[in-house]
Structure formats: C-alpha cells, structure tokens
N, C-alpha and C positions, 0 to 999 in steps of 0.2 A: 084476834087482833094483836095481842101481846106476842103470840107465837110467830105471827107474820113479821113483826118488827124485829123480833129476836133473830129470825132467819136472815132478814135483810142486813142487819148489823153484822152478823157472822160472815155473810158473803162480802161485804165491803172491806172488812178487815183482811179477809183472805186475798182479795185483789190487791190491796195496798201492800201486803207483805210480798206478793208475787212481783209487783213492779219495783219495789225497793231492792229486792234480791237480784234483779237482772244485771245492774252494773257490776256488782261484785262477782257475779257469775262470769261476765265477759272479761274481767280483769284477773280471773283466777290464775292464768299462766304466769303473768307478771308478779302476781302476789306470791306465787310459789317461788319465782326467782328472787324476789325481795326477801324471801326467807333464807337466801344463801345458796341458790343453785347456779345462776348464770349472770349475776349482776356484779358490777364493779363496786367493791366495798372499800377499796383503798388504792391509792396511786403512790408508788415510791419512785423517786427520781434518783438515779445514781450516776456518778461521774462528773457532775458539774463542779467547776472550780471558779471560773470567772463569771459565768452566766447565772443569773438568779433562777431558782427552781420555778418560781411563778411564771417566768418568761417561757420556760419549757412547757408548763401546763397550759399556757395561753394558746399554744399551737396544736394541742391535742384535740381530737374530735371525739374523745371519750371522756365522760364526766362521771363523778360518783353517782351511783344509782342507775347508770346506763347499762344496757345489755351488751355483753361481750359478743361482737360479730367480726368475722374476718374482714369484711368490707371496711368497717370503721378502723380496725387495726391498720390496714394497709394505707388508708388515707391519712391517718395520723403520722405514719412513718414517712410518707412523701412530704407532708406538711413540714416536718422537722428538717428534712434534707434540703428543701427549697430555701430555707432561711439562709443557707450558706454558713451557718455558725458551727456546724459539726462535721467532723471528718467521718464519723461512723455513728449509726443509731440502731439500737436493737429494742424491740418491743416483744414482751412475752408475758404469760400469765402464770402466777403461782397461786393456786386456789382461786379466791376471788380478789386477788391483788394484782394490779397492772404494774409491771416492772418496766420502767423506761431507763435504759442504760445508754448513755451518750459518751462520745469522745469528742471533746471540743477541738475545733480547728485552732492551730496556733496563731499567735500574733506575730506579724513581721517586724523584726528588729531593724533590718537593714536591707536595702535593695542595691545590688552591685552589678557591674558589667566587667567582663574580662575578655580580652582578645580584640576589642574594638579599637581601630586606629583611624579609619576614614570618617567615622561618625563619633563625635565626642559624647561623654556621659550625659550632658545636659540635653542633647538632641534625643537620645534614647529614653531618658527619664520622662521627657515631655510626652512620649508616645504610650507609655505603659499606664495601667490603672492602679496597680498595686503600689503602696507607699508604706513607709514605716508607720507602725501602730494601727495598721489595717489588718483585718482578719484574712489569713491565708486560705485560699481555696484553689483546688486543682483546676476548676473551670476558668477562673480568672487568670491563672498562670498560662493555660493553653491559649486563652484569648490574647494575652500580652505577647506570647511567643509569636503568634500569627501577625500581630501588629508590627513587631520588630522585623520579621521577614518581609512584610509588605514595604516597610520603610527602606530596607536594603534593595529590594527589587525596584523601587521607584528611583533609586540612585544608580540602577544598572547592574546590580550585583545579584544575579539570580542563582549563583552557586553558593551563596551565603547559607550558613546553618546556625541555628540558635538552640542551645541545650540548657534548660533550666535545672539548677542544682539547689537542693534544700539542705541547709546545715542546721541540725537541731541544737537548741540552746536550752538552758535551764528555764524553769517557770513557763514552760510551754510556749517558748518563743523560737523563731527560726530566722536565719539569714537566707535571703533568696539571691542566688547568683546566676546570672545569665552568661553562660560560656558561649562566646561567639567566634565563629570562623568566617571572616568576611569574604574570603575568596577574591578572585579577580573580577574586574568589571566585565560583565557579559556584553560583548560587542556584537556587531553585525558582520558576520563573515561574508555573506553574499546577499545581494538584492536582485531579484529576478522579476521580470514582468511577463505575463502570459496574455496573449490576445492583442498585443500591440503590433500593428502592421505599418502605420504611417510614420511613427517615431520609434527610433531604436532605444534600447535600454539605456544607453549613455545619455541621450537627450532627456529621457524621463527622470533619470537619476539627478540631473541638474535641477529639475522642477521641485522635487521633494526635499524636505529638510533632513530626513534620515540619510546617513551616509555609511558606506562600508568602512570597517575598521582599517586604519593605516597608522603607521608609526608617526607620521607628521601631524596627526590629529590629537596629540597628547594633551593639548590645552583646550580641546573642544569636547563636548558631550553629545555631539550630533551622531556619533558612531556607536552610542550605547542604546540598548533596547528600551523604548519608552512607548507603551501602548497608546497614550494620549497623542504623542507625536505622530504615530502611524495613522491615527484617525484624522489628524489635521493634514497629513500627506494626501489622504484620499480626497479631501476638499481641494487641495492644491492641484491635484491631477484633474479633478472635475472642471475647475476654473480654467486650467490650461487648455483642455480639449475644447471647451465651449468657446474660448477666445480664438480657436483655430477653425471653427465652423462645424465641429462635430456635435450637433445638437442632440443626437441620440446617445451620446456617451453615457456609460453606466459603470460604476465601480461594482464589480461582482463580489470581490472579497479581498481581504488582506490577511495572510496567514503567517504567523511567526512560529517556526519549529526550532526547538532547542537541539543543538548538536549533541551527538552521543557523549562527547566529553564534557557537556554542560558548560562549555566556555563561551559559546557564541550562539547566535541565532541565524537561521536561514529565513529571510523575509521574502514572501512571494505576493505580488500584487496581480490580481486577475481583473482584466478590464474588457469591456466591449466597446470598441471605438464607434461602430456604426458608420453610416455614410456621412460624407461632408456636404454641407448645405451652403447655399448662398441666400442673401436677403431677398425676399420677395417684396411685395408691396409694403411700404413703411409709411405710416401717417399718424396723425394726432386727431382724436375726437374728444369733444367735451360738450356737456349740456349747460355749462356755466355761461351766464349772459355777459355781453360786452367783452368777449375774449376773441382776439384775432388769431384764428387757427393758422393762417398762413405765416404769421410771425413766429408762432410756436414751432412750426415745421422747420424754420431756419436753425433752431437749436438742436435738431435731431442729428446725431453724429452717424447713425446707421444710414447706409445708402443702398438702394435697390441695385442688385447685380453684383455687389461685393460679397466676399466670403462672410458668412455669419460670424459675428463676434459678440460673445456674451458680455465682454467689457463695454462694448459700444452701447448695448442695451442699458447697462447699469449707469453709464455716463449720461445717456439721454434722460433717464429717470431723474438723475440729479439736476441736469440742466433745466428740464421742464419744471421741476419743483422750485428751483431758484428763480426762474423766469416768472412763474405764477406768484412767487413771493414779492417780486418787484412790482407786480400789478395789483398788489394788495390782498392776494389770496394766500393767507398764511396756513390755512387748514385745508389742504388738498391731498388727495391720494392719487398717485400715478400708477396705474396697473397695466402692464403690458399684456395684451391679449395675443397669444401666439397661435398662428395658423400654419401648420406644417403640411406641405405638399410632398409626399414621399416619392411620387413619380417624377416630378420636376426637380426634386431635391432643393426646394426653396422653403424659407421660413418667413412668413409674413408677420409683421408686428404692428399692431394697432395700440398706440399708447392712449389709454382711456383716462381722462382726467375728471375726477369727481370730488365734490366737497367732502371732507372728512370730519370726524368729531373734533370739537374744540377742546384741546388738551394742552396745558402749558407745563414746562419743565419747572418744577418747584425747587429741586436741589440736585446737584451732581456730586456723587461720592466716588472718590478715587481710592481703590483698594489694591493691596498686594505689592505696592511699590515701596520697598524698604530703602532703596538707594536712589532711584530716579525721582526727581522733584515733581510735585503735582503740576507745576506750571508747564513743564515739558510735555506732559500728557494733555493738559487742558488746551494748549495752543493748537493741538491737532484736531480738537473737536470742532465740528461745524455748527455748534449750538452752544448756548450759555443759559444760566438760570434766568427764567422769565420768558425765554423764547417759546414759540409754538413747537410742540413735539412733532417730529417728522421722521418717519422710518427711513426715508432715503438718506437723510443727513446722518442717521445712526449708522447705516451701512458704510457711508463714505468715511465717517469718523473712525470706524473700526479698521477700515483699509489703511487710512493714513497712519494710525498708531502702529499697525503691524509693519508698515513700510519703514518705520524708524529702525527696525531690526534690533531693538533693545529687549524684546520680550519673546518668550517661547509661546505664550498664550495670551490672547486678548478677547475678553468677552464684555459686551455691553448689553445690559438688560434693564428693564424698567419695571417698577412696582407701583401700586397705587399710592397717591400722596394723601394730603390731609383733607382733600375735597375731591368730588367726582371729576372735576376738570383740572386736577393737578396730578403730576406723576413725578416719581423720583427715579433718576437714572443712575445706575451703578456701573461703574467702569472698573472691571477687575482684570489685573494683569499678573503675569508670572514672569519675573525677570530672568535674564540669562547673562552669561559672561559677555562683556563687550571689550575686554582687553585682548590684544593680540601681540604675540611675540613671533616674528617671522624670521626664519633663517633660510637663506636660499643658496643654492649652488648650481652650477651649470657650465656649459661650454658653448661657445659660438665661434664659427669660423671668422666672424667679423671682429669680435672683441677678445677671443681666447677664453681662458678660464674666467669664470664669473663667481663672485661671492657677494651675498647681500645679508644684511641684518637690520631688522627694524622693530621698533616698539611703538604700538599704537593703542590709544584708548578712544573708542567711538562715543563714549558717554561720560566725559570728564566731569568728575565730582557730581554726577547725576544731573548735569545741566544740559545734556544733549550735545555738547561740544565735542569736536573731533580734534585730537592732539596726536601728533606723530613725529617720530624721528627715524630717519632711514640712512643707512650708509652702504654704499656698494663699491666694490673694488674688482677691477679686471685688469688684464694686461694692457688695455688701451685707455680705460677711463677710471676715474675715481670721483665719487660724489658724496656729499653730505647734504641732507635736506631736512629742515625743521619746518613743520607746518601746523597751523591752527585754523580751524573752521568753525564759525558760528552759523548754524543752519537757519536760525530765525533772527536775523539782524533787525534790531529795532522792533521786535515782535511782529515782523511781517514775513511774507513768503519770499524772503530774500536771504540768500546765503552770502556770507562775507568771510574772508580768510586772508592769511598772510603766509608766505613762504620765505624762509631764509636758506640760501643755497651757496654751495661752492662746488664747482665742477671743473675737472681737469681732463682734457682729451689729448691723445697722442696722435698727431697727424704727420709724424716723421716720415713714414713710408709713403704717404700720399702727397704731402705738400712740403715736407722738410721743416715743420715747425710744431710746437706744442701750444695749446690754448687753455687758458684758465679763466673761468667766469666766477665772479663773486658778487652777490647782491641780494636783493629781496624783491618780492612781488606781492602786491595787494590785489585781491580779486573779489569779484561778486558775481552772483548768478541768480537767475530767476526764470520762471516758466512763462513764455509768451502765449502759449496755447497748448492744445493737445499735441504732445510729442514734439513740441518746438521749444527749444531752450536757448537762452542768451546768456553769455558770460562776458564780463568786462574785466580788464586788469590794468594795473600800472606796474612797470618794472624799472628798477634802477639797478644797473649792474656795471661793474668794472670788468672789462675784458682785456686780457693781456696775451699778446703773442710773444712767445719766448722760445729759447733754445733753437733759434733759427740757424740752420746749417750754413757753413761758409759758402758752399757751392749751391745754395738755394736760389730760386728764381728771383730776379730783381723785383717782381711784383710782391713776392713774399717779404722781402727785406724792407720794402716801403711800409708794410703794415706792422713791422715789429714795434713793440712797446705797449703802453697802456692807453686805453680810451674809456671814457665814461658815457654810457648810453642811458638815456631817460626816454621811455616809450610808453604809449598807451596801446591797448589792444582789445579786440573783441572776438568772440567766437559764436557763430550762429549754428546751431545743430538741429537738424530735422531727423528724428529717429523713428522710422517706420518698419524696422526689421522685427522679426518674431523673436530673435535671440541675439543680443549683441555679441555674445561670446562665440556662438556657433550659428550664424544666420543661415536660414534656408529659404526665406521668403521675405519680400519687402525691399525697401530701399533706405539708404542712409546718406545724408548730405551734410557736409561741414564747410563753412566759410570762415576763414581766419583773416584778420586785418590787423597789422601792427604799424603804428606811426611813431617814429622816433624824432626827437628834436625839441621836446619840452624841457630844455635844459640839456646838459651834457654836450659832447662834441659831435656825436653822430646824428645825422638827419637823413631819414629815408622813410619811404612808404613801402610796405611789404604785404600784399594780399596773397592768400593761398586758398586753394579749394581742393575738395576730395569728395567724390560721390560714387556710391556703389549700388548696384541693383542685383537682386537675387531672385531666381525663379526655379521652383522645384519641377524637374522634368518627370522623374519617376521617384519611387520610394527611396529616399536618401540620395538621389542623384540631383545635384544642384548646379545650375548654370548661373554664372555671374559675370557682370561687366563692371569695370571700375575705370573712372577717369580722374586725373589729378594734375596739379600743376601749381606754379607760383611765379611771381614777378617781384623784383626788388628794384627800386629806383632811388638814387640819391637825390637829395634836395640841395641843389647848388654845391654839391660835392660828390666825389667818387665814393663808391661803395667799398668798404674794406673787405678783404678776403674772408675774414671771420664771419661776416654777415651774409655771405653768398650761399647758394645752394650747391651742395656736393652730392651728385646723383650717381647711383651705382647699384650695388647688390640689393639694397632694400627696396628699390623702385623698379629695377629691371634685372631680373635674374639672368645669369650668364656673364655678367660683368662684375668686376671687383668694386669695393668701396671707392667712390669717386672715380669710377672706371670710365665714365663718359663726361664730355664737357670740355671747356677750354683747358689747354695744357701748354706748358713751356716745352718747346721742342728740344731745347738744349739740356735742361735739367730733368725733364720728364715729371715735373711737379704739377699736380692738379691745382688749378687756380680758382675753381668755383665758377658758378654761372649766375648771371642776373635774371635769367628766364629759363623756365623748363616746363615740360609737359610730359605726361605719360598715360598709359592705359593698359588694362589687363583684360583678357578674355580667358575664363577658367571654367573647367568642369570638374567637380568633385564627386566621388562615388565611393561606395563601401567596397572593401576588399573581401574576398571569400574566406574569412577567418571567423572563428567562434566569437560570439557576442562579448565574451569576457575580454577580448582584445579589441578595443575600439580604435581600429586603424582604418584610415581612409586614404584613398589615392586621389590624385588630381593630375590633369594635363592642363597646360597653360601656354599662352602666348603673351609676351610683354612687348610694349613699344614705348620708347621714350626719346627725348632729345633735350639737351642742356646747352645753352648758348648765351651770347651777349657778354661783353666785358667792357669795362671803362677804358682799360689800357689797350693799346695797340702796339704792334711791332712785328718785325719779320720772323721772330722766333716763337710767336704766340699762335697756337693752332686753335681755331675757333670755327667749327662747322655746325650749321643748323640742321643738317641731315638727320632724319630719324634713324634710330637703331632698333633692331628687331631681334628678339630671342624667342625660343620655344623650348619646352622641356616637360618633365614630369616630376612628381614628388609624392611623398607620403606624410601624413600627420598621425601621430599616435598620442592619444590622450592617456599617457601612462600614469601609474601611481606616483611617479617622481615629477610629474608635471608634463606639459606638452613637449613632444619631440617632433621637430620639423627637419625633413631632409628634402632638398631640391637639387635636381640636375638640370641646368640650363645651358643651352648652346646658343652662342651669338651667331645669328644668321646674316643680318645686315649690320655692318660695323665700319668704323674708320681704322686706318692703320695704327693710329696713335692711341686707340682705346686700350684699356687694361681689362682683360677677360678673366673670368673665374668660373670654372665648370661646376663646382660643388659648393653647396651652402648647407650648413648643418647647425642646429642649435637644440639644446635641451636645458631644462632647469626646473626647479621646484621652489615653492614657498610653503611654509607650514608654521 
C-alpha cells in the first residue's frame, strides 16, 4: 500500500513537471533572443532638432523587446515618412540597437511670387496651402504648383509655367519662391463644327458663347479657352436644335486641341442633327378631379402640324403649372410624355398632370454675386420664400436669370430644409464683365466715312440698369446720344428709360438744307404675350432747318427755322423669326404710330408698318418677302419738310438717297413725301467658298413709290407711279463687321428720279 502511494505520488510529480516545462519549451526561441540574439535592446534617435524624440518613437512599429524583422523596419520607415515632418529617414541596426536617423523638413519662413502681373499676390496666396511657419514638404509644393497652374488655365493662360525655388536659411528655415511665367492668354484660333447640314458654321457660332479670337475682343473673355463654357455651349446647341424641330439631335463631342505653338486652341464640335420633326397629336391628360381639360388645352402653345419646338414644350409646362396654380393646385407635376413617329417624322406630346409632393421653399440663398445686388436676381425668380416648390418655376427662373446676360454661369439647386416638407433653394451665379467700350469705323456710299465711339454699362452699380453714351461722326451725320434704361420699373416686368440726343444731318445734296434735332425721349416697354412686344414713348425735340441755299426750292425756304415738336408714339412688334440678326424662317411685323401735338408747334399723325416673311427653300437658301410703308398727315396744318419721308437707296436699291418722290423741277431738290409704300422679293444663298468665309449672295427685286405733298405748283413733280428695280448683292460677315455690296438697276422709273447703281457699306464695333 505504501509502495503504491509512493509510486502514484512520483507519477503525479513527473506529470506536473512535464506540464510546467511546456510553456518554457515553446518560448525557448524568444528566450534565446531575449538573451541578446535578435531583440531590440535600445532605440537611438539621431538628427532631431525641433521635433521631440518621443514623437519619433510614437510613429515606430518597433518597441524595446520586439524582434528585429524586415517587415517591421519597412513599416516604421513608411510611418515616419507619411508624417510629412522629415525630408529623409534611415533605419538600421547596430548590434541590438535600432538607429533612427532623421533629417527634419525645414520650416517655411516666407512664401513669395515672382513674375506674376495678371494675377496679384493675394489671389495666388489664397490658392496655395503652404504658409509661413508651416512645415515644408515636396508633396505640398507639387500640389501648390498644380493649383497655381490650374488657376492660370482657368483665366485662359494655358502657356503659363510655375517653377518653385527653395532658398535655404539658417536654423533649418527656407524661403519658398514661385517663379511664374504667365504667358499670353490662350485663345480660340478656330471653331469648327462637324455633322451640321442644316445650319452652317457661322449660324452655330452665333448660338454658342465661345468666340474665335480677334483683336476687337480685347475687352471680352469669350475668346479664351474655358472648359466649363464649352460644356454650356453644348447645352446651347442642344436647345437651339430642339427649338428648330430636330428632336433627335445629339452632341457627340467637343474637343479642344492645343496648337503646336501652345498659343491657342482648335475647338471642334461634333453633332448629329438627325431628322426634322413636326408636332403630332398634342394634348393634356390628368386624373385630378374638377379640372377642365379643354380649358387647359387653351394654354398649350404647341400646335399639331407645326415644326417641333422644345421651347414651346417648356413654355407649355410653365403655362399649365401656372394655370393649375390659379385653380388651387400648388403641388402638381407636369410631365410631357413624348411619342416619336420616325416614319411620319412627328412628335406627339401628352402633357400629363399629376399631384406632386407637398414641399415649400423655406429659404432662398443667393451666392456668387459679389457685384450684382441680390434683388436684381431675386426679381427674376418665379417663386419666393413660403411658396410651393415647383420644378417648372425653377427652370423658368434659371432661364430668366441667364437672359440678363450678367453671368457666365447660373445654377439653381435645392437641398433638404429643416423639415421633410421644407426645402432650401440655392441660386449660384458666376459674374462676368458687363461694361462695353465700343469703337467703330466704316464706310457707306450713303454717309461716307463713319466713326463711332460708345461707352456702355449693362449692370450699372449692380442694379441691372443700362447706361450708355454714344457718339458717331460721318461726312453726312453727327450724333450724340445719352441713354438710361431701368429694366424693372416699379419692380414690374416693365422697362423704362430716357434718351438725350443731338443729331445733325446734311441734306445739302438732296434738298439744299441741313437739319439739327435736339431733345429727349421717355420710353417704356413690356411684353404683351409670347413674342409680342409693346413699346411706348414720349419725345420732345427742337428741330432746326438751317444753311438753306439761296437757290433752294421755295418749299425748303418755307421750312427754314426752328420748331418744337411734342409727340407720343408706340411700337408693336411681333417677332416670330428664328434669328433676328440673320433670319432664315418665320415672320416679323412692326407697327409704329407717332402723334404730335401735345404741346409744341407741330401737329401730325404718322403711322408706319414693316413686315417680313422668311422661308427656307434648301439648306441655307432663304426666300423672303417684305412689305413696308408709311403715311403722315398734318392736323390743321401742313407737314414740314423735315417730318416727311425721304425714300431712296435704303428702301429701293438702284436709286440714290431721296431718289424717288416729289421734287422741285427747277432746283432739283427732293421735297419728301407724305405717303409711301414699298416691297422686296429676295432670295439669299451661300456662295461656293470655304466655310471660313461666311459670304452669301442674293438676288432681289424692289418696288416703291413716294407721293403726296401739301404744296402744289407747276414746278413740283409728284407722281404716284411705282418704281421698280432689280439686282444682286453679297453679304460678308467679316471679322471687321458686316460688309454689304449691292448692284441695283432701275427698271421702271420717272425722268426726274435720281439713280444710283452701287451701294456699299462696311463697319465694325468692338
């Protein structure tokens, strides 16, 4: 029994010793290192001056007692470099001691810029990260260099270079100097369009904001390269083509290639026009109760059978939204459902009206307008704080602000408000220059050499007001005009303005007298409806007939001297053309009426009209018809010669200024007419020249007649017979402005008419 217990006790002790020895056996290798073979026994930091050694230790991944491994050494090295505190770091082993040798990055003493002229130091300093008393690192210098280059490129200087220079100072400090070569502004040497068949390059260049570089654009930045502007240009092209019926239009790409000399860019727009569509079935549907769909259809501006117009679709959405608002539905969404029939080339539009989520505008923030006042932007918004949020009104507001032409960019976005049914609207704009200095020069066969100079500010003091002064001088006329326009008179959609003028005309060759007008004009204008405008004015002027020749007609001599005219007038304009400057489709009608006699000595009524119709026959071939005329009738008095119509070169080519109409047979003086009418039939077409030369030809036939006179006598020639002329001409939209040359031949005429074969004019404004 004792022997058995003794054996059991011996076995238990043996097992206990075995289990106790196992951990020591497993850690034997580390125990061996701990004895001095591969363990970090000491860490020595070398090279620190400004930085505490404990800071360096905190970034190490090796600690006392840790095993030396290549992986931990490498990670410690990277950890120290990432801090940005050191220019160089070395880690190595001496025995069981880890040596950490660092070279601290210097501290920046001063940041300076050299060679910058177009951008001042404050603008550049605001762009860089490095500052005095900040640790210098090569990574930050490279980043700041790129930021400066980007800043210069944003201002159109892609040839700019920036070279950072480091000047060592004592106590491990440096001066950082950016040596800058700004270079010239990188302009647009050429703009080209690929894929455009219906509209030529010249027409599309008028649509986009980016322009080709020219010396007369010295005060504009539209001819400098701007990627954001090119993106906006693509949107302008899209809207333009959609408004002309090209529902399949697509912007393929816009590519800007730097010229080999790095001075300019070649810009190429690639487009796919697609086919032209007309409106198919157009209607309104809704599931809202108590809504008269027939009444809503009356607000639809799109008409079946007419050319598809994206603007009409947008206008209809706005009209329907407004109409639903008047019916008490503030929260509606109008979604146009488009049905395209490619075979029939029609686009059907079903305007679907449904109730939208109830969201109100909590706040409107205006941002980016350092010069333009907030109220100038706010009055263009179709909504205010507290109104129901409406996407159609957002789109319309963006369009109205862009139409001010005060901003390069306009963005309207909304973010969540303080509650689920509240939203905050942010209106962000980027201002552009609105001042214009215009200098013009040219020549006209009617007026001779012409020179003009003008100064205009379209956003005076940031109030949105238009202020201008213009002076022109030619061999026949001299004029000075001061103008002021308030576009939102009384905070309404009503423009109001005043003009002060002094105009001198030389009629010595035509009528044997000179005429001088001095006075002012008050005017106002407003929109009556889509493309229909009304303007009213009041004019008070002193008109003087002077320098009457001794052998002038007795009619002219009777009008010599001063008269005061007080008149009111109106102009009704219906504008349905696609491009007022270079129309190719649509019609334009203008009716003017002037009534004199509200004070002053002159009393008369003077209506005038002008209407034109344009129809595209082929690509860039445009047929047009124009009719015009006017009447003046004295009220209990004769009409003075200075108030009559002098008809000639500008109304019927082939005749001189005041070339037709009543005339004194003895003195050959033109006496002016109380009535006249005229018309033109014209066909314009492109000439077979490269697209870089936007020259168009035209053939025309003019007809006109000027007649009626208060005075009678045996020496007065006054025939009502129509005169007819025909001819051809060319128009060149040159870099110096439009050049017009016409050769007109009088076919039907009177013996006393004054003919002129050639008419020529050119000029420019910049």
